[in-house]
C-alpha positions as CSV (number, residue, x, y, z in Angstrom):
1,X,116.7,179.9,59.0
2,X,117.2,176.5,60.9
3,X,114.9,177.6,63.6
4,X,112.0,178.3,60.8
5,X,112.5,174.7,59.3
6,X,112.5,173.7,62.3
7,X,108.7,175.4,63.2
8,X,107.8,174.0,59.7
9,X,108.1,170.2,60.2
10,X,105.3,168.0,60.0
11,X,103.5,166.8,63.0
12,X,104.1,162.9,62.0
13,X,108.4,163.8,61.8
14,X,107.7,164.9,65.8
15,X,106.8,161.7,67.3
16,X,103.8,159.1,67.9
17,X,100.3,160.7,69.0
18,X,98.8,160.1,72.4
19,X,96.3,157.3,70.0
20,X,99.3,155.6,68.3
21,X,100.9,154.7,72.0
22,X,97.4,153.6,73.4
23,X,97.4,150.9,71.0
24,X,100.6,149.9,71.4
25,X,99.9,149.4,74.9
26,X,97.1,147.8,74.5
27,X,98.7,145.3,72.0
28,X,101.7,144.7,74.3
29,X,99.3,144.2,76.9
30,X,96.9,141.6,75.1
31,X,100.5,140.0,74.1
32,X,101.3,139.4,77.6
33,X,98.4,138.5,78.8
34,X,98.1,135.9,76.0
35,X,101.8,134.3,76.6
36,X,101.2,134.0,79.8
37,X,98.3,131.8,79.6
38,X,99.4,130.3,77.2
39,X,102.7,129.8,80.2
40,X,100.4,128.8,82.8
41,X,98.1,126.4,80.4
42,X,101.5,124.5,79.6
43,X,102.5,124.9,83.6
44,X,99.0,123.2,84.2
45,X,99.4,120.3,81.6
46,X,103.3,119.2,82.9
47,X,102.3,119.6,86.6
48,X,99.1,117.4,86.0
49,X,101.2,114.9,83.8
50,X,103.8,114.9,86.1
51,X,100.6,113.5,89.0
52,X,99.7,111.4,87.0
53,X,103.7,109.8,86.5
54,X,103.4,109.9,90.2
55,X,100.5,108.4,90.6
56,X,101.7,105.8,88.1
57,X,104.7,104.9,90.1
58,X,103.0,104.6,93.0
59,X,100.3,102.6,92.1
60,X,103.0,100.0,90.6
61,X,105.1,99.6,93.8
62,X,101.8,99.5,96.0
63,X,100.6,96.6,93.7
64,X,104.1,95.2,93.1
65,X,103.8,94.6,97.2
66,X,100.3,93.2,97.4
67,X,101.0,91.1,94.9
68,X,104.4,89.4,96.5
69,X,102.5,89.4,100.0
70,X,99.1,87.5,98.1
71,X,101.6,85.0,96.4
72,X,102.9,84.0,99.8
73,X,99.8,83.8,101.0
74,X,99.5,80.5,103.2
75,X,102.8,79.4,102.5
76,X,104.1,76.6,105.1
77,X,100.7,75.0,104.7
78,X,98.5,77.4,106.7
79,X,95.5,76.6,105.1
80,X,95.7,72.7,105.1
81,X,93.1,70.9,107.3
82,X,93.1,67.3,109.0
83,X,92.0,65.1,106.1
84,X,89.0,64.9,104.6
85,X,88.2,68.6,105.2
86,X,88.3,71.4,102.9
87,X,91.3,73.8,102.9
88,X,90.0,76.7,105.0
89,X,91.4,79.8,103.4
90,X,90.6,82.5,105.5
91,X,93.1,81.4,107.6
92,X,95.8,82.7,104.8
93,X,94.1,85.6,103.1
94,X,90.9,87.4,103.6
95,X,89.5,91.1,103.0
96,X,87.2,93.1,105.5
97,X,85.3,95.0,103.2
98,X,84.2,98.5,103.2
99,X,85.4,99.4,106.9
100,X,83.6,101.4,109.3
101,X,85.1,105.1,110.6
102,X,87.8,104.0,113.0
103,X,88.4,100.3,112.0
104,X,91.2,99.7,114.0
105,X,94.7,98.0,112.9
106,X,96.6,97.4,115.8
107,X,96.6,100.7,117.0
108,X,96.1,103.0,114.4
109,X,93.2,103.3,112.0
110,X,92.0,102.6,108.4
111,X,90.3,105.0,106.4
112,X,86.6,104.6,106.5
113,X,85.2,102.8,103.5
114,X,88.1,101.3,102.4
115,X,89.0,97.8,102.3
116,X,91.9,96.2,104.8
117,X,93.3,93.6,103.4
118,X,94.8,90.0,106.3
119,X,97.3,88.2,105.0
120,X,99.4,85.1,106.7
121,X,102.2,82.7,105.8
122,X,105.7,82.1,106.2
123,X,106.4,84.9,104.4
124,X,110.2,86.6,104.8
125,X,111.6,83.2,106.3
126,X,113.0,79.7,105.1
127,X,110.8,76.7,105.7
128,X,112.9,74.6,107.7
129,X,113.4,70.3,107.5
130,X,113.2,69.7,111.2
131,X,115.9,67.1,112.3
132,X,114.3,66.3,115.9
133,X,111.0,66.7,117.8
134,X,109.4,66.2,120.5
135,X,106.3,66.8,122.4
136,X,104.3,65.8,125.8
137,X,100.6,65.8,126.1
138,X,100.9,65.3,129.9
139,X,102.3,69.4,129.9
140,X,101.4,70.2,126.3
141,X,105.3,71.4,126.2
142,X,107.6,70.8,123.0
143,X,110.7,71.4,121.3
144,X,111.8,71.1,117.3
145,X,115.5,70.7,116.1
146,X,116.7,72.5,113.2
147,X,119.7,72.5,111.5
148,X,121.6,75.1,110.2
149,X,123.2,72.3,107.1
150,X,121.1,69.3,105.9
151,X,121.3,66.5,104.0
152,X,123.2,66.7,100.6
153,X,124.6,69.9,102.2
154,X,121.3,72.0,102.2
155,X,122.0,75.2,104.0
156,X,119.6,76.7,106.3
157,X,119.9,80.1,107.3
158,X,118.1,80.0,111.0
159,X,118.2,84.1,111.9
160,X,114.7,84.5,111.8
161,X,114.4,81.3,114.2
162,X,116.9,82.8,116.3
163,X,115.5,85.9,116.0
164,X,111.9,84.8,117.1
165,X,113.1,83.7,120.4
166,X,113.9,87.1,121.4
167,X,111.5,88.3,122.6
168,X,109.1,85.3,123.0
169,X,105.4,85.0,121.7
170,X,105.9,84.3,117.8
171,X,103.5,82.0,115.8
172,X,105.8,78.5,115.2
173,X,103.6,76.8,112.3
174,X,104.9,72.8,112.6
175,X,103.5,70.6,109.4
176,X,102.9,66.9,110.2
177,X,105.4,65.2,107.6
178,X,103.0,61.9,107.5
179,X,98.9,63.4,107.3
180,X,100.4,67.1,106.6
181,X,98.2,68.7,109.0
182,X,99.4,71.6,110.6
183,X,99.5,73.3,114.2
184,X,100.5,77.2,115.5
185,X,102.0,77.2,118.5
186,X,103.7,80.3,120.4
187,X,107.6,80.6,120.8
188,X,108.8,80.6,124.2
189,X,112.5,79.7,123.5
190,X,115.0,79.3,121.3
191,X,118.6,77.6,121.9
192,X,121.6,77.7,119.8
193,X,124.6,75.6,119.7
194,X,127.6,74.9,117.2
195,X,129.2,76.9,115.1
196,X,128.9,77.1,111.0
197,X,126.9,74.5,109.5
198,X,127.3,72.5,112.7
199,X,124.9,75.1,114.0
200,X,121.3,73.7,115.6
201,X,118.7,75.2,116.6
202,X,115.9,73.9,119.7
203,X,113.1,75.9,119.4
204,X,110.8,75.7,122.2
205,X,106.7,76.0,122.3
206,X,104.0,75.0,124.3
207,X,100.0,74.4,123.5
208,X,98.1,75.2,126.4
209,X,96.0,77.5,125.2
210,X,94.8,79.1,128.7
211,X,99.0,80.0,128.7
212,X,99.8,83.6,127.6
213,X,98.2,86.2,125.6
214,X,98.5,84.6,122.4
215,X,98.0,80.9,122.7
216,X,94.4,80.2,122.3
217,X,94.7,82.4,118.8
218,X,97.2,80.6,117.6
219,X,96.2,77.0,118.2
220,X,93.0,78.1,116.9
221,X,94.5,78.3,113.6
222,X,95.5,75.1,114.0
223,X,93.9,72.3,111.9
224,X,91.0,71.8,113.7
225,X,91.1,74.6,115.8
226,X,93.1,73.1,118.4
227,X,96.3,71.1,119.0
228,X,96.2,68.1,116.4
229,X,96.2,65.0,118.8
230,X,97.1,61.9,117.8
231,X,97.8,63.5,114.7
232,X,100.9,65.6,115.6
233,X,103.4,61.9,115.9
234,X,106.2,63.4,113.3
235,X,106.8,67.3,112.5
236,X,108.7,67.2,109.5
237,X,109.0,71.2,108.8
238,X,108.6,74.2,110.3
239,X,108.4,78.5,110.1
240,X,107.7,81.2,111.5
241,X,104.0,82.3,110.5
242,X,103.4,86.7,109.8
243,X,100.6,88.3,109.6
244,X,100.3,91.5,107.3
245,X,97.7,94.2,106.9
246,X,97.6,96.3,104.1
247,X,95.2,99.1,104.6
248,X,94.7,102.7,103.4
249,X,96.1,105.9,106.0
250,X,93.5,108.5,105.9
251,X,94.7,112.0,105.7
252,X,96.1,113.8,107.9
253,X,94.8,117.7,107.1
254,X,97.1,119.1,110.6
255,X,100.1,117.7,109.6
256,X,99.5,117.8,105.8
257,X,100.2,113.8,105.4
258,X,98.3,112.8,102.2
259,X,96.4,109.7,102.4
260,X,98.8,106.4,101.8
261,X,99.0,102.6,101.3
262,X,100.5,101.0,104.3
263,X,101.1,98.2,105.9
264,X,101.1,96.5,109.4
265,X,102.2,93.3,110.7
266,X,100.9,91.8,113.5
267,X,101.0,88.9,115.7
268,X,98.8,86.0,113.7
269,X,95.0,86.9,114.6
270,X,95.5,88.6,117.7
271,X,95.5,92.5,116.5
272,X,98.5,93.5,118.8
273,X,101.5,95.1,116.5
274,X,104.6,92.8,116.8
275,X,107.0,93.0,119.0
276,X,104.3,95.6,120.6
277,X,106.2,98.3,118.9
278,X,104.0,100.9,117.2
279,X,106.5,101.5,113.9
280,X,105.2,98.4,112.7
281,X,101.8,99.2,112.4
282,X,102.6,101.7,110.5
283,X,104.8,101.3,107.1
284,X,104.0,103.6,104.3
285,X,103.7,102.0,100.6
286,X,102.6,104.6,98.4
287,X,101.1,107.9,98.5
288,X,97.9,109.2,97.3
289,X,96.3,105.9,97.3
290,X,92.7,106.0,98.4
291,X,90.7,103.5,98.0
292,X,92.0,99.6,98.0
293,X,89.4,97.2,97.1
294,X,90.6,93.1,97.2
295,X,87.8,90.4,96.6
296,X,89.1,86.7,97.1
297,X,87.5,83.8,95.0
298,X,87.8,80.2,94.4
299,X,88.3,79.4,91.0
300,X,85.6,77.5,88.6
301,X,86.6,74.1,88.7
302,X,87.6,74.2,92.7
303,X,90.7,74.0,92.9
304,X,92.3,77.3,93.4
305,X,91.5,80.5,94.8
306,X,92.4,84.0,93.1
307,X,92.5,87.8,94.8
308,X,91.5,90.8,92.6
309,X,92.9,93.9,93.6
310,X,92.3,97.4,92.4
311,X,93.2,100.7,94.2
312,X,92.5,104.4,93.2
313,X,95.1,107.0,93.6
314,X,94.3,110.6,93.5
315,X,96.3,113.9,93.3
316,X,95.4,117.5,93.5
317,X,92.6,119.3,95.6
318,X,89.6,119.3,94.7
319,X,89.1,122.8,93.9
320,X,91.6,122.4,91.7
321,X,89.8,121.4,88.5
322,X,92.2,120.6,86.0
323,X,94.7,119.9,88.5
324,X,92.7,116.8,90.4
325,X,94.3,113.8,89.1
326,X,92.8,110.2,89.4
327,X,93.8,106.7,88.6
328,X,93.0,103.3,89.0
329,X,95.1,100.4,89.1
330,X,94.2,96.5,89.0
331,X,96.2,93.3,89.7
332,X,94.9,89.9,89.6
333,X,96.5,87.2,91.7
334,X,96.5,83.2,91.7
335,X,96.8,82.1,95.5
336,X,99.1,79.3,95.0
337,X,99.1,77.9,98.2
338,X,95.0,77.7,99.1
339,X,94.6,74.1,97.3
């Protein structure tokens, strides 16, 4: 009886039919595919948002460094000329526009079509008050003396002057106290003596354009384009003159390196890496920056100059479509030392 009852069970009680199984499988596949689509879509959005955030942060870092350098452009009096002559801001800051392929920045090259910003001034060190000065026109040699402590117990750390004398060839900016003209000359030696607040640095220099690899370039940045004879009877202050170049470093597919905003330090006006070290030519600031545009203009009232800076950053491969993120940032900087 039991066996006969089982034989008479309905087909629906025996399990799902083939059609029902296929429908269930199809629904499962559809739901899974939709879930995977949503997951991939949100993953792409999250990646794009992360890339955008990274680009924004990188450009903030880059523009902060550019603004800092531009605010120091001409610091120490580099742009000033002889009385009666207008300042020469191009001594302190200028941009090489839309450079060609292979444009040199020392021993490296900038990306084609971008700008290269050149900034000079006493940027990372003090402007020293001078306690003694001597110059011989006959030998074109001279020295300035700087004390670690001057009147009213004002301290002047001498480390940067002493470092300038270690390898020689650093540029020394001298500013006259009477007519505010300036000269740029190579440092030949620094003699340091004393201790603590009594420490003294005597910085030797020469003003012979035919001597050494950099003298002509340095003197060409002086008031009047050479040693300002008759106008440097008194030197009031000095500083170590620097030159920094900001440029876009092209990507290197072989190594996987992306495009970068970088800076280089050179001996002013020479195109030679500072301390002749290639590492001073490649100091990365921000990744994924593809373009740099800098425009320096005189204010409408003729009382100063300002710089407009724009950069374009981009991440993601060109074929990635929605994953390709591009961001543009701008800054406006008043060049307070170029008046």
